[in-house]
N, C-alpha and C positions, 0 to 999 in steps of 0.2 A: 389650703391644700396641705395635707400631711404626707410625709414620705411613706409612712406605713400603708396608707390607703391608696394613694394615687401615684406612687413612684416619684421621680424627680423631674418629670416632664415640665417644660415651660419655666424653669427656674434658672437663676444665676447662682453659681457656686463661687464663692470668694475664698481663696486660699491665702491666709495671712501668715507670713513667715516672720514671727516675732524677732528672732535674733538678727535677721537681715534688716528688718525695719528699725530695730534699736540702733543698728550701725548708722542707718540713714538719719535717724533723729539726732544722733550725736555728731556725726561728721558733716551733715548738710544743713539741717534745720536749726540746730541749737535749741530745740524745744521738743516736747513730747506730743504725740498724737493723742487727742481726746477720743478714745475708742468709741464711746457711745455716740458722739456727734459725727465722727468719721463714718461709721457703718450706717447710721441713719441717713446721712447725706448721700452715700452711694446707693442706698435702697430706694431713694426717690426716683431713680431712673430705671429701676428694675420691677418686673411683675412680682417676683418673689425672690428674696435674697437669703441664701444659706451661707453663713459665715463659718468657716472652719479655721480656728485660731490655733496655730502650732507654737508651742513654747517648750523650752528646756527647763526641767525642774532642777532645783538645787535647794540646799537647806536654807539659805538666806532669802529665797523667794517664796517661802510659805505664805506670807500675807498676800502674795499675788493671786493665789488660788481664791481667796475671799473676794478680791476685786473682780475676778472673772465670773464668779457666781452672781455677784450683784449686777454685773454687766449683762449677763445672760437674762436675768429677770427683766431688766429695763428694755432690752432689745425684743424679747418675746412679747412684751406689752405693745410694741410697735409693729408686730407681725414679722419680725426678723428672726429667723432660726439661727441660733448660735451654739456651736459645739467647740469646747475647749479640748485640745489634744495635747496632753502633757507627756513628754518623753524624757528619759534619762540619756538617750542616745542622740544621734544626729537628727536634727529637725528635718533637714532636706530629705533624708531617707523615708521618714514617716510621711512626709508630704507627698513624695513621689509614689509611694505604695498606695496611698489613698487616691491619687490621680488615676493610677492604673485601674484600681477597683471601680471607681466611678465611671471610667470610660469603657472598660471592657467586661465588667461583670454585670451585664444587663439582661433583662428578660421581659416578659409581657407586663410585669408589675413595676419594674424599676427601669426607667429609660434614662438616656443621657441628658445632661443639662443643655439648655439652649446657649448658654454663655458661661465662660469661665473668666474670672478676674484673678490675677496673681499679684499679690502685694509682696514683691521681691524683685530684685534686679539680677538674680542669679542665672547665669547662662545654662545651668544644669537642667532647667525646666523647658528649654527651647525645643528639644526633640519631642517630648510628650505633648506639649501644647501645639507645636507645629503639626503633629499628627492629628490631634483633635480637630484642628482647623481644616486640614486637607482631606482627611479621610471621612470625618463625620459632619463637616460643615458647621462646627461649633464656633461661635463668635468668641474671640480671645482678646483680652485686654491685660496690659501690665501697668502697675502703678509702682513707680520707683523714683529715684532722684536722677537728675541729668548726669551726674558724675558717677553713679553707681549702677546704671542700667546697662546690661550687656548689649552690645551692638546687634548680636544675633536675635535677641528678643524683639528689639525695635524693628528689625527687618522681617521677621517671621509672623509676628502677631498682628491682629487687625488694628489695634489702638494702643498708643503709649500715652500715659498720663504721668507727667512729672509732678511729684508731690509739692515741690516748691512753687509750682505755678497754680496750685489750687487756691481759690479765693479765700483769703484769711477772714473775710467778713462772716463766714459760716461758723466761726468759733471752733474750728476743727483741731486747733492746737492749744496746748496748755502752756502757760508762760513758764519758762525755765528759770529757776532762781540763780543758776550759774550759767548764763549764756556763753556760747563759744564765740571767741573773738576772731 
């Protein structure tokens, strides 16, 4: 099902807040997320997964763009739609703007998603996701760490998944050469 042809009905949209998840990787996990394995693992439970990956650009991250292009190709081969959104400004603002557009700019051709997954523990998203759940009946999930997930997200959303509780047998994490003690 392509977005251009059939809208976004019946799909899950995953919003990945890279700066927030980087903080969780550093402060909680002590290792990096293997994006390819992580998104593939989450896609197993969904009819169709559209990943929206938000990151802040900087001069020293230019090789990161190459990583994301390779990741996009790998995920597309598995039927996962992957969009990289690079911004020089606040990632949360870009993410919030896209959430508003996806939820409220709909017509006969473009409908709302059935489910939203947020990879971030930031409380700023609680109002928009709470509205998506209450007003539109959209299933909502947050993926964050136990210590970094805002209480309001846990209360408002349908499901909370703590990243440190995800089974490590899935090879979802890369070994960090400098683990945090």
